[in-house]
Structure formats: structure tokens, C-alpha cells
PAMAR-925528 format. One record per residue (C-alpha): residue in three letters; x, z, y. Coordinates in steps of 0.25 Angstrom, whole numbers, plus 2048, in hexadecimal, padded with zeros to 3 digits. Each point is the difference from the previous one (the first is absolute). Last residue first. Layout:
BEGIN
("ALA",(X,Z,Y));
...
//
This chain:
BEGIN
("GLU",(799,754,802));
("ARG",(80B,7F8,806));
("ILE",(80B,806,809));
("TYR",(809,7F6,808));
("GLU",(7F5,7FB,809));
("THR",(807,7F6,80A));
("ARG",(7FD,804,80F));
("LEU",(7FB,7F4,809));
("GLY",(7F2,806,803));
("LEU",(801,7FF,80F));
("GLN",(7FC,80F,800));
("GLU",(80E,803,7FD));
("PRO",(804,7FD,80F));
("VAL",(80D,7F7,801));
("HIS",(80E,804,7FC));
("MET",(802,800,7F1));
("ARG",(7F6,7F5,7FD));
("LEU",(806,7F7,80B));
("MET",(80E,802,7FA));
("LYS",(7FB,7FB,7F3));
("LEU",(7F9,7F4,806));
("ASN",(80D,7FC,808));
("ILE",(808,802,7F3));
("ASP",(7F8,7F6,7F8));
("LEU",(80B,7F7,7FD));
("PRO",(809,80C,7FB));
("VAL",(80E,7FF,806));
("ARG",(809,7FB,7F5));
("ASP",(806,7F5,809));
("ARG",(806,809,809));
("THR",(809,805,7F5));
("LEU",(80E,803,807));
("ARG",(7F9,806,80B));
("SER",(7F8,809,7F6));
("VAL",(80D,804,7F9));
("GLY",(805,806,80D));
("VAL",(7F4,807,804));
("MET",(7FE,807,7F3));
("THR",(80E,803,7FE));
("GLY",(802,806,80E));
("PHE",(7F3,808,7FF));
("ALA",(805,806,7F2));
("ILE",(80D,802,805));
("PRO",(7FC,807,80C));
("ILE",(7F7,809,7F7));
("ALA",(80C,803,7F7));
("TRP",(809,805,80B));
("ILE",(7F9,80A,806));
("ALA",(7F7,804,7F4));
("PRO",(80B,804,7F7));
("GLN",(800,80F,801));
("ALA",(80A,807,7F7));
("LEU",(806,7F2,7FD));
("LEU",(804,7FE,80F));
("THR",(805,80F,801));
("TRP",(808,7FE,7F4));
("LEU",(807,7F3,804));
("LEU",(803,807,80E));
("SER",(808,80A,7F9));
("GLU",(7FE,80F,803));
("SER",(7F8,802,7F2));
("ALA",(80B,7FB,7F8));
("GLY",(804,80E,7F9));
("LEU",(7FD,7FA,7F3));
("ASP",(7F6,80C,7FE));
("LEU",(7FA,7FA,7F3));
("PRO",(7F1,804,803));
("ALA",(7FF,7F5,80B));
("LEU",(805,7F5,7F8));
("TRP",(7F4,7FD,7F8));
("MET",(7F7,802,80A));
("THR",(808,7F9,80B));
("ALA",(802,7F3,7F7));
("LEU",(7F0,800,7FD));
("ILE",(7FE,800,80F));
("ALA",(80A,7F5,803));
("VAL",(7FB,7F8,7F4));
("SER",(7F2,801,805));
("ALA",(803,7FC,80F));
("SER",(808,7F5,7FB));
("ILE",(7F5,7FB,7F7));
("GLY",(7F5,802,80A));
("GLY",(807,7F7,80B));
("ILE",(806,7F6,7F7));
("VAL",(7F2,7FE,7F8));
("THR",(7F7,800,80C));
("GLY",(80A,7F7,808));
("ALA",(801,7F6,7F6));
("MET",(7F1,7FF,7FD));
("ALA",(7FC,7FE,80F));
("GLY",(80B,7F6,802));
("PRO",(7FD,7F8,7F4));
("LEU",(7F1,801,803));
("THR",(801,7FB,80F));
("LEU",(7FF,809,80C));
("GLY",(7FE,7F6,80C));
("LYS",(7F2,806,803));
("TRP",(805,80C,805));
("TRP",(7F8,80C,803));
("ILE",(7F8,804,7F4));
("GLY",(80B,7FB,7F6));
("LEU",(80B,805,809));
("THR",(7FC,80E,801));
("LEU",(7F9,801,7F2));
("LEU",(80E,7FB,7F8));
("PRO",(809,808,80A));
("PHE",(7F8,80C,7FD));
("PHE",(7FE,7FE,7F0));
("SER",(80E,800,7FB));
("ALA",(80A,808,80A));
("ALA",(7F6,809,806));
("SER",(7F9,803,7F2));
("ILE",(80E,804,7FA));
("ALA",(804,808,80C));
("PHE",(7F2,808,7FF));
("ALA",(802,803,7F1));
("TRP",(80F,805,804));
("GLY",(7FA,809,80B));
("VAL",(7F6,806,7F7));
("LEU",(80B,804,7F6));
("MET",(808,806,80B));
("ASN",(7F3,808,804));
("ILE",(7FF,807,7F3));
("ALA",(80E,804,7FF));
("PHE",(807,7FB,7F3));
("ARG",(804,809,7F4));
("GLU",(7F2,800,7F9));
("VAL",(801,7F0,7FF));
("GLN",(7FF,7FE,7F1));
("ILE",(7F2,807,7FC));
("GLY",(7FA,7F7,80B));
("ALA",(804,7F3,7F9));
("ALA",(7F9,804,7F3));
("ILE",(7F3,805,808));
("ALA",(800,7F3,808));
("VAL",(802,7F7,7F5));
("LEU",(7F4,807,7F7));
("GLY",(7F8,7FF,80D));
("ALA",(802,7F1,803));
("LEU",(7FD,7FD,7F1));
("LEU",(7F2,809,801));
("ALA",(7FD,7F8,80D));
("SER",(803,7F3,7F9));
("VAL",(7F6,803,7F5));
("GLN",(7F5,804,80A));
("PHE",(803,7F3,808));
("ALA",(800,7F8,7F4));
("LEU",(7F2,806,7FC));
("ARG",(7FB,7FC,80D));
("ARG",(805,7F2,7FE));
("ALA",(7FA,7FF,7F2));
("ARG",(7F2,805,806));
("SER",(800,7F6,80B));
("SER",(803,7F4,7F6));
("ALA",(80D,7F9,7FF));
("ARG",(802,7F2,805));
("PRO",(80D,802,807));
("ARG",(805,807,7F3));
("LEU",(810,800,801));
("THR",(802,7FD,80F));
("ARG",(7F6,805,809));
("ALA",(7F8,809,7F8));
("TYR",(80B,806,7F8));
("VAL",(80D,800,809));
("ASP",(7FA,800,80D));
("HIS",(7F4,808,7FE));
("ALA",(802,809,7F5));
("LEU",(80F,802,802));
("ALA",(800,800,80F));
("GLY",(7F3,808,800));
("ALA",(807,80A,7F7));
("VAL",(80B,802,80A));
("ALA",(7F7,801,80D));
("VAL",(7F6,80A,7F8));
("MET",(80C,808,7FC));
("LEU",(806,801,80E));
("GLY",(7F2,805,805));
("SER",(7FE,80A,7F5));
("THR",(80F,804,802));
("THR",(7FE,802,80F));
("SER",(7F4,809,7FD));
("MET",(805,808,7F5));
("PHE",(80D,804,807));
("ALA",(7FA,806,80B));
("SER",(7F3,805,7FB));
("PHE",(808,808,7F6));
("ALA",(809,806,80C));
("GLY",(7F3,803,809));
("ALA",(7FA,808,7F5));
("ALA",(80C,809,7FD));
("VAL",(801,801,810));
("VAL",(7F2,806,800));
("ALA",(803,80A,7F5));
("GLU",(80E,804,806));
("LEU",(7F9,802,80D));
("LEU",(7F5,808,7FA));
("ARG",(80A,809,7F8));
("SER",(809,802,80D));
("LEU",(7F3,804,808));
("TRP",(7FB,80A,7F6));
("GLU",(80F,806,7FF));
("PRO",(800,803,80F));
("GLY",(809,7FB,803));
("VAL",(80A,7F4,801));
("ALA",(80C,7FB,7F8));
("SER",(7F8,7FD,7F4));
("PRO",(7F9,7F4,807));
("LEU",(80E,7FA,802));
("THR",(802,7FE,7F0));
("LEU",(7F8,7F4,7FD));
("LEU",(802,7F9,80D));
("LEU",(80F,802,7FF));
("THR",(802,7FB,7F1));
("GLU",(809,7F4,805));
("THR",(809,80B,806));
("GLN",(803,806,7F2));
("GLY",(810,800,800));
("SER",(800,80E,7FD));
("ALA",(809,804,80C));
("TYR",(7F8,7F7,809));
("LEU",(7F3,805,7FB));
("GLU",(804,80E,803));
("PRO",(7FE,7FC,80F));
("VAL",(7F1,803,7FE));
("LEU",(7FA,804,80E));
("SER",(809,7F9,80B));
("ARG",(804,7F4,7F8));
("GLY",(7F2,7FF,7FB));
("LEU",(7F9,801,80E));
("THR",(808,7F5,804));
("GLY",(7FC,7F7,7F5));
("ILE",(7F1,804,802));
("LEU",(801,7FB,80E));
("PRO",(807,7F3,7FD));
("PRO",(7F5,7FE,7F4));
("PHE",(7F5,803,80A));
("LEU",(7FD,7F6,80B));
("TYR",(802,7F5,7F5));
("PHE",(7F1,801,7FB));
("LEU",(7FA,7FE,80F));
("GLY",(809,7F3,801));
("ILE",(7FB,7FB,7F2));
("LEU",(7F2,802,804));
("GLY",(802,7F8,80D));
("ILE",(807,7F5,7FA));
("VAL",(7F6,7FF,7F5));
("ILE",(7F4,7FF,80A));
("ILE",(807,7F4,806));
("THR",(803,7FA,7F3));
("THR",(7F1,801,7FC));
("GLN",(7FB,7FA,80D));
("ARG",(809,7F4,7FD));
("ALA",(7FA,7FE,7F2));
("ALA",(7F2,802,806));
("GLU",(803,7F4,809));
("GLY",(806,7F8,7F4));
("ASP",(7F3,801,7F8));
("LYS",(7F8,809,7F5));
("ASN",(80C,808,7FE));
("THR",(806,802,7F2));
("TYR",(809,7F5,802));
("PHE",(808,809,80A));
("ARG",(803,809,7F4));
("VAL",(808,7F6,7F8));
("LEU",(80B,800,80B));
("ILE",(802,80F,7FE));
("HIS",(802,800,7F1));
("PRO",(80A,7F4,802));
("LEU",(809,806,80B));
("GLY",(805,7F5,807));
("ALA",(7FD,804,80F));
("THR",(804,80D,7FD));
("GLY",(80E,7FC,7FD));
("LEU",(802,7FB,80E));
("VAL",(7FF,80E,807));
("THR",(806,808,7F4));
("ALA",(80C,7F7,7FD));
("VAL",(804,7FD,80E));
("MET",(800,80F,803));
("LEU",(809,803,7F4));
("SER",(809,7F4,803));
("TYR",(801,805,80F));
("THR",(804,80E,7FA));
("PHE",(80A,7FB,7F5));
("ILE",(807,7F7,80B));
("LEU",(800,80D,80A));
("PRO",(806,809,7F5));
("TYR",(80C,7F7,7FD));
("GLY",(80A,809,7F8));
("LEU",(7F4,806,7F8));
("GLY",(800,80F,7FD));
("SER",(7FC,803,80F));
("THR",(7F3,7F8,7FD));
("PHE",(7F7,80B,7FC));
("PRO",(808,80C,805));
("GLY",(7FF,7FB,80F));
("PHE",(800,7F2,805));
("PRO",(7F5,804,80A));
("LYS",(800,80F,805));
("ALA",(7F9,80D,7FB));
("TRP",(807,802,7F3));
("SER",(80E,7FE,807));
("GLU",(7FD,80B,809));
("GLY",(7FA,809,7F6));
("VAL",(80B,800,7F6));
("PRO",(7FC,7FA,7F2));
("ALA",(7FC,80A,7F6));
("ASN",(807,7FE,7F3));
("PRO",(802,80F,7FD));
("VAL",(7F8,809,80B));
("PRO",(80A,809,808));
("SER",(7FE,80F,7FD));
("GLY",(7F8,807,80B));
("ALA",(7F8,808,7F6));
("GLN",(807,801,7F3));
("TYR",(800,7F5,7F5));
("GLU",(7FB,805,7F4));
("LEU",(804,7F6,7F4));
("ARG",(7F9,7FD,7F4));
("GLY",(806,7F8,7F4));
("GLY",(808,7F4,7FC));
("ALA",(80D,7FF,7F9));
("VAL",(80A,7F6,806));
("VAL",(7FA,801,80E));
("ARG",(80A,7F7,809));
("SER",(805,807,80D));
("PRO",(802,7F6,80C));
("GLY",(807,806,80D));
("PRO",(7FF,80E,806));
("PRO",(804,80C,7F7));
("LEU",(7F5,807,7F8));
("THR",(800,80F,802));
("ILE",(7FE,808,7F4));
("ALA",(7F4,809,7FB));
("GLU",(7FF,805,7F1));
("GLY",(7F3,803,7F9));
("ALA",(800,7F6,7F6));
("PRO",(80E,7FC,7FD));
("ILE",(807,7F6,808));
("GLN",(80A,7F7,7F9));
("ARG",(809,7F9,80A));
("VAL",(807,7F2,7FC));
("GLU",(80B,7FD,80A));
("GLY",(801,7F2,805));
("GLY",(804,803,80E));
("PRO",(7F2,7FE,805));
("LEU",(7F9,80A,7F6));
("GLU",(7FC,7FC,7F2));
("LEU",(7F3,809,7FE));
("ALA",(7FB,808,7F4));
("VAL",(7F5,808,800));
("PRO",(7FA,80C,7F8));
("ASP",(7F2,803,806));
("LEU",(7FC,807,80D));
("ALA",(80D,7FC,806));
("ARG",(803,806,80E));
("VAL",(803,7F7,80C));
("ARG",(808,801,80D));
("ALA",(804,7F3,807));
("PRO",(80C,7FB,806));
("GLU",(7FF,7F5,809));
("PRO",(7FB,7F1,800));
("LEU",(7FC,801,7F2));
("ARG",(7FD,7F4,7F6));
("LEU",(7FA,805,7F3));
("VAL",(801,7F6,7F5));
("ALA",(7F6,7FF,7F5));
("GLY",(806,7FD,7F2));
("ALA",(7F9,80C,7F9));
("GLN",(7F3,803,806));
("HIS",(7FE,80B,80C));
("SER",(7F5,809,802));
("VAL",(7FF,806,80E));
("VAL",(7FD,80E,804));
("LYS",(7FF,802,80F));
("ALA",(803,80C,809));
("GLU",(7FB,7FD,80E));
("PRO",(802,7F6,80B));
("PHE",(808,7F7,7F7));
("ARG",(809,7F9,809));
("LEU",(801,7F2,806));
("PRO",(80E,7FD,805));
("GLU",(802,801,80F));
("PRO",(7FE,7F5,809));
("GLY",(7F2,801,803));
("SER",(7F5,7F8,7F9));
("VAL",(7FA,80B,7F7));
("ARG",(7FB,80B,80A));
("GLU",(7FC,7F6,80B));
("PHE",(7F7,7F8,7F6));
("HIS",(7FA,80D,7FC));
("SER",(7FB,804,80D));
("GLY",(7FB,7F2,804));
("TYR",(7F8,7FF,7F3));
("TRP",(7F6,80B,803));
("GLY",(801,80F,7F9));
("ALA",(800,804,7F2));
("VAL",(7F1,803,7FD));
("ALA",(7FA,7F6,809));
("MET",(80B,7F7,7FD));
("VAL",(7FE,800,7F1));
("GLY",(7F1,7FD,801));
("LEU",(802,7F5,80B));
("GLY",(80A,7F9,7F7));
("LEU",(7F9,802,7F3));
("LEU",(7F2,7FE,804));
("THR",(803,7F2,807));
("LEU",(809,7FC,7F3));
("ALA",(7F4,803,7F7));
("PHE",(7F6,7FB,808));
("LEU",(807,7F2,802));
("LYS",(803,7FF,7F1));
("VAL",(7F1,804,7FC));
("TRP",(7FB,7F5,80A));
("PHE",(809,7F6,7F9));
("GLN",(7FB,804,7F3));
("PHE",(7F2,7FD,802));
("THR",(803,7F3,806));
("GLN",(808,7FD,7F4));
("VAL",(7F6,804,7F6));
("TYR",(7F5,7F7,808));
("THR",(809,7F4,800));
("ILE",(805,803,7F2));
("GLY",(7F3,7FC,7F9));
("LYS",(7FE,7F4,807));
("MET",(80E,7FB,7FE));
("GLY",(7FF,802,7F1));
("GLY",(7F8,80B,7FA));
("LEU",(804,803,7F2));
("ALA",(80D,7FA,7FF));
("VAL",(804,807,80D));
("ASN",(7FB,80E,7FC));
("LEU",(807,7FF,7F3));
("THR",(80D,7FC,806));
("ILE",(7FF,80B,80A));
("VAL",(7FE,80A,7F5));
("SER",(80B,7FA,7F8));
("GLY",(80A,801,80B));
("VAL",(7FD,80F,803));
("VAL",(802,804,7F1));
("VAL",(80C,7F8,7FD));
("VAL",(807,803,80E));
("GLY",(7FD,80E,7FF));
("VAL",(805,802,7F1));
("TRP",(80D,7F9,805));
("TYR",(803,80B,80A));
("PRO",(800,80B,7F5));
("ALA",(7F4,809,801));
("GLY",(801,80C,809));
("THR",(7F1,7FF,803));
("LEU",(7FE,7FE,810));
("ALA",(80F,7FD,803));
("ASN",(802,7F6,7F5));
("PHE",(7F3,7FA,802));
("THR",(804,7FD,80E));
("LEU",(80E,7FB,7FE));
("GLY",(7FB,7F7,7F5));
("ALA",(7F5,7FA,808));
("GLY",(809,7FF,80D));
("LYS",(80B,7F7,7F7));
("MET",(7F4,7F8,7FA));
("GLN",(7FC,7FC,80F));
("PRO",(80E,7FD,803));
("LEU",(801,7F7,7F5));
("MET",(7F3,7F8,802));
("TYR",(806,7F9,80C));
("PHE",(80B,7FA,7F7));
("ILE",(7F6,7FB,7F6));
("GLY",(7F7,7FA,80B));
("VAL",(80C,7F9,806));
("VAL",(804,7FB,7F3));
("LEU",(7F3,7FB,7FC));
("VAL",(7FD,7F9,80C));
("PHE",(80E,7FA,7FF));
("VAL",(7FD,7FA,7F3));
("VAL",(7F2,7FB,804));
("ALA",(806,7F8,80C));
("VAL",(809,7F9,7F6));
("ARG",(7F3,7FC,7F8));
("ARG",(7F8,7FC,80C));
("PHE",(80D,7F7,804));
("ALA",(7FE,7F9,7F3));
("PRO",(7F1,7FE,803));
("SER",(804,7F8,80B));
("ASP",(7F7,7FA,80B));
("PHE",(808,806,80C));
("ARG",(7F6,809,808));
("GLY",(7F7,802,7F4));
("GLU",(80A,803,7F6));
("ALA",(808,80A,808));
("PHE",(7F3,806,806));
("ASP",(7FB,802,7F3));
("PRO",(80D,806,7FC));
("VAL",(7FE,80A,80B));
("THR",(7F3,804,7FB));
("TYR",(7F1,7FE,803));
("ALA",(801,7F3,808));
("GLY",(7F6,7FD,80A));
("PHE",(808,7F9,80B));
("ARG",(7F8,808,80B));
("ARG",(805,80D,7FA));
("LEU",(80F,7FB,800));
("PRO",(7FD,7FD,80F));
("ALA",(7F9,80D,803));
("ALA",(80B,809,7FA));
("VAL",(80D,7F9,803));
("PHE",(806,800,80D));
("LEU",(7FA,80A,80A));
("LEU",(7F9,809,7F6));
("LEU",(80C,801,7F6));
("PHE",(809,802,80D));
("LEU",(7F8,80B,804));
("TYR",(800,806,7F1));
("GLY",(80F,7FF,7FF));
("ALA",(801,80A,80C));
("ALA",(7F9,80C,7F8));
("TYR",(80A,7FE,7F4));
("GLY",(80C,7FE,809));
("VAL",(7FD,80C,808));
("PRO",(7FE,808,7F3));
("TYR",(80D,7FC,7FB));
("TRP",(808,800,80D));
("LEU",(7FD,80F,800));
("VAL",(80B,802,7F7));
("ASP",(80B,803,80C));
("TYR",(7F7,80B,802));
("GLY",(807,80A,7F7));
("PHE",(806,7FE,7F2));
("ALA",(7FB,809,7F6));
("MET",(7F3,805,809));
("VAL",(7FD,7F2,804));
("MET",(802,7FB,7F3));
("ALA",(7F6,80A,7FA));
("ALA",(7F6,7FE,80B));
("VAL",(801,7F0,7FD));
("GLY",(800,801,7F1));
("MET",(7F3,809,7FD));
("PHE",(7F4,7F9,807));
("SER",(808,7F3,805));
("ALA",(808,7FE,7F3));
("ALA",(7F5,804,7F7));
("SER",(7F8,7F4,807));
("LEU",(7F9,7FE,80D));
("TYR",(7FE,7F1,7FD));
("GLU",(7F5,802,7F5));
("GLY",(7F7,80B,808));
("ALA",(803,7F9,80D));
("ILE",(7FA,7F3,7FA));
("ALA",(7F4,808,7FB));
("SER",(7FE,805,80D));
("ALA",(801,7F3,807));
("ASN",(7F6,7F9,7F5));
("LEU",(7F6,80B,802));
("LEU",(802,7FF,810));
("PRO",(800,7F0,7FF));
("SER",(7F3,800,7F7));
("VAL",(803,7FB,7F1));
("MET",(7F7,7F4,7FC));
("ARG",(80A,7F6,7FB));
("SER",(7FA,801,7F2));
("ALA",(809,80C,7FD));
("VAL",(80D,7F6,801));
("PHE",(805,7FF,7F2));
("TYR",(7F7,808,7F6));
("ASP",(7F3,7FE,808));
("SER",(802,7F1,802));
("THR",(802,7FF,7F1));
("THR",(7F2,806,7FF));
("ARG",(7F9,80C,7FB));
("VAL",(806,80C,806));
("VAL",(7F4,808,805));
("ARG",(7FF,809,7F5));
("THR",(80F,800,7FF));
("THR",(800,808,80D));
("TYR",(7FB,80D,7F9));
("LEU",(80D,7FF,7F7));
("GLY",(809,7FF,80C));
("VAL",(7F9,80B,808));
("GLY",(802,809,7F3));
("VAL",(80E,7FC,7FE));
("ALA",(803,803,80F));
("ALA",(7F8,80D,7FF));
("VAL",(807,805,7F2));
("ALA",(80E,7FD,807));
("VAL",(7FC,808,80D));
("GLY",(7FB,80C,7F7));
("PHE",(80D,7FF,7F8));
("PHE",(809,803,80C));
("THR",(7F5,809,807));
("LEU",(7FF,809,7F2));
("LEU",(80F,800,7FF));
("SER",(801,805,80E));
("LEU",(7F6,80A,7FF));
("TRP",(807,805,7F3));
("HIS",(80B,805,808));
("ILE",(80E,7F9,7FF));
("GLY",(80C,80A,7FD));
("GLY",(804,80D,805));
("PRO",(809,7FA,80A));
("THR",(7FE,7F2,801));
("LEU",(807,7F5,7F8));
("MET",(7FB,803,7F2));
//
């Protein structure tokens, strides 16, 4: 258990209660899910407010609910580019992508790829990247599920991934798009309520934000305000800026900075020297009041740009710009978000939906920076134990009275489940839709019956769920927001150039579009996979320019994709579709003219 005294039964009740409620809503909506259109686009009858709530529910993922606040605590205000990019990306989506794509009428990005360039082969290429982006984006949701389930029940990380992943897969397979629309709307408001209550509830008891920020952002090392017991696992490294007085509550063995291995019997008190000490045999240590907090960044660095988050890189400015580019431009290519705009009845409703989404996301992101600062002030032991990603689940235990702590724990548990369930549901619909609609219905069995296509969707959802669960078990060591940033980078390098040039430049040809999509998507994917493989090896290369570019490839992969598309298109001017003017007209004139092609058949 991660909180003192364990998790209360009320938290378990709310956690599983939200799960049961979500499945119940999904099962209830199966009574009105009868057609193929219900499964894929909710019959295009979702109102702007309902659709905006559902979009915000699936977009504000575990990375937003758990990851942003945890990263603010761990690394400081330098990481606020994540929520800024997540929110700003929607503005770009509103201005340049949402309405034209909705007017074109394609249900998926592969639909757009084939319809814009008259190429079934390009559809298959686009499907591959839909699957890659979707699976990558499901990984942080699975990570959040494993962490939360472990905190609530003490079960191993992988058990949480399997249990929660199975519930989500069942819900998507049963209800499709129409079913999860109502589930995601419900889950968004649960998440927003949880963050609001946690932030305001903690401040009402422990003091307002300003006083905490002043205490933890100064030049002095962060210190324990009172004696604190911390459990250390074998292999952990304790980095101290100055000596710290500790007492062992269990037999503990430490390798001190000079290389000496010190056996500390239970009950003995010693002074740990400054520098890195490695835990050889784990156990509990009690830090005296006023002792420096191991592994906590100094306040001046924590509160400024290019702090602990990027200081380990030799080129922090390049990484920061690359992260900004990935999060802003990657939004425009996220397949599970684009699908949502086809559930509105027309382009005007799609624009209204996007505007409402921006407001809802902006409201949501008021709280993670605040909660991250409160965590640094009230639960600094998370630095020492290396568990800052569990901040939201631990922070309620730092306030009293007990009934308030238990209430906040319960609400946060419900919000955590809603966070990773709502986003994973949307991603699974996008992935299952790509397999069932683009691979099965449009390629393998174009004359398949409506019933066969719905069955294909359900089977595809089950397959997507199994892949997400298997992959999610493997990413426990990676930070949630790092995983999200990588998914956005692949989306930005593959689909963003395709959509931008495909919508706004009629000179884009099939060879140019295909070459740019493939080169940009593969470049970003290979760089990210190399980073994931090399990161645990501690090669000492983190300060090199090459490592910085591999860790966040959007800054170079996107220009390569654009340059390839433009260059190859210039060389193949004769391959511009003959009906390009009609296609551009479909994307840029009012939808009421009836030029849209319908890709979803009943």
C-alpha cells in the first residue's frame, strides 16, 4: 500500500463502483446500438456539448489526470509544456483540420488517405500508423491502470493492467462509439470533480497555493518538516545535497558515496553523507525533522525553465521545442480524436464541439500544477521512495481530519479509473474501427453484411485490448507523460503533414503523400523505440545531441515528412488527381451542398 495505514474500503468501493457504472452504461446503450453507424459514428446524432464532454473525457487521459501533477512535483514547472501543448493543439485542430475533414465525410484517416488520392494501397499504409499511434497512446493508460490498482489493492502492477484492460475491452466491444460516448461523458465530469475537490480540499486544510510555492521554490534544499518514515527498495539510489540523520527501523544495507557498504541494524541511527548512496538491502528509514529530502530537486531549479526535467540533456532547448511541436501538432493527427468529429450532425456542430472542448480542457488544466506544488510541500517522502507518479493517490493522506482524507482518497480513486478508462476506450474504438472498417469492410470484404461488419468491430476490439494489455505490462519503468509525448510525436510526424497538405494544398500527389507519411512515421517510431531500448542501459550519452533528438524526434521528423511530401509531389506533378478541384471543394464549401462522400454504410 502506498499511503500510511493502507487504502480505505471507501476508495475500493468508488474505484470498482465507477467500473461497474461504466460497464452498466455500456450495457444499457447496447439496447439502442443496432446499426453499423451506431457502432462507428453514433449515427452522427451527438450534440456539441455531449460530444465535447466525451472528447475531453477521452483526451484527458491518465497522463493528464495523474501524470501532469506528478511530473510537476518531480521536475517542476518546466513540464507545463505538456498541458500547454495538449490544450493548444485543439486550437490548431479547430482552425485547420476539424471542419474540412468533417465536410469531406471520411470516417477515419485511412478513409481520407484513399478518398483524397484514390489509392486503396495508401489506405493500408495509413491503417498501419493508426495502429501504431493507437497502441502507443494506450501504453500510458495501461501504466496508470497498473499503478492505481497496485495502490488500491496491493496487487502486482501487471494484475491491474490485465483487470482494467479487460473491463475496458468488454465495454468497447459491447457498445461501440454510441455506447462509449455516454460513458466518456460521465467519466470526464468524474475526473474534473475529483481534481477540483482534491485541490480545493487540500488547500482548505493545509493552506493556499502561494504559501506552499514560496516554501518549496527557494534556494535551500527541500527538507522534511517532521520526522518521516520512508520504505526503500533494494537498488534505489538516495542522492543527498547535505548530511542527513536517519534511524533504521529494519535492517538496511547501504553503499555509501565512497564505496563502503554499511550494514545498519534495526534501531541504529547514523548520519548519511552527501552524495549518492545505493540501497543494497531494502527496509524502512526514519528521517529526522529538518533532514534534506533525498532525490528532491533544489527549489530554484524546480521553479524555473530548463530545470530537472531537461537539465540531464545536453540540449534542453531543442528537447523543449521538440516537445512543444509534438504536443501541439500531434493532436491534429490523433485518430481517436478525429473520429469524434464525425459523430456530430454537421460541420458547424463540429466547430462548436471543438470550442467547448478547449474551454473544458483549459478548466481541467488549472489544477494539476497546483496539486503538483502541494505534493512537493506536503508529501516530500515520495521523492525519497521514487513514487512521485502516485502523488494523487497519496496526497489525501497528508491532510486531516481523517474523514476528509478518506473522502478525497475515494474521489481520486474514482477519477483515476475514469481517466485511463475513458481514453483507452476512445483509442480502442479508433483501432478497432481501423481494423474492422479499413481492413475488413473496405479491403477484405467490401460487400460484407452489416452484421458481419459489427462482428468484425467486436473481434477487432478484443484483439486491440489483448495487444494493449500485453504491451502495457512492459512499460512500467517509463514515465506516463513520456509515453504520451512519444505517441504524439509519431502522430505529428505521420498524419499531421498528410492532413495539413492534403486539406490545404491541391498539388500534393499520391507518391508525395505516401512517401512523407511513411518516412516521417517510421523515423519517429524508430527513434522512440531506440530510446526505449537504450534508456535502461545507462550508456552515459544523455548529454549528446543525438540522444536529445532520439528522445523527442518531432522537431526533425516533421520537417522531413513535409519536405518529402513537397519534394516528391513537385517531381510527380502529373500524378495530381484529375478531380482534385472537386475534392478541395468538398472540404471547403458548406456541408449543406451535399458534396460529402458517405463512407459508413448501414
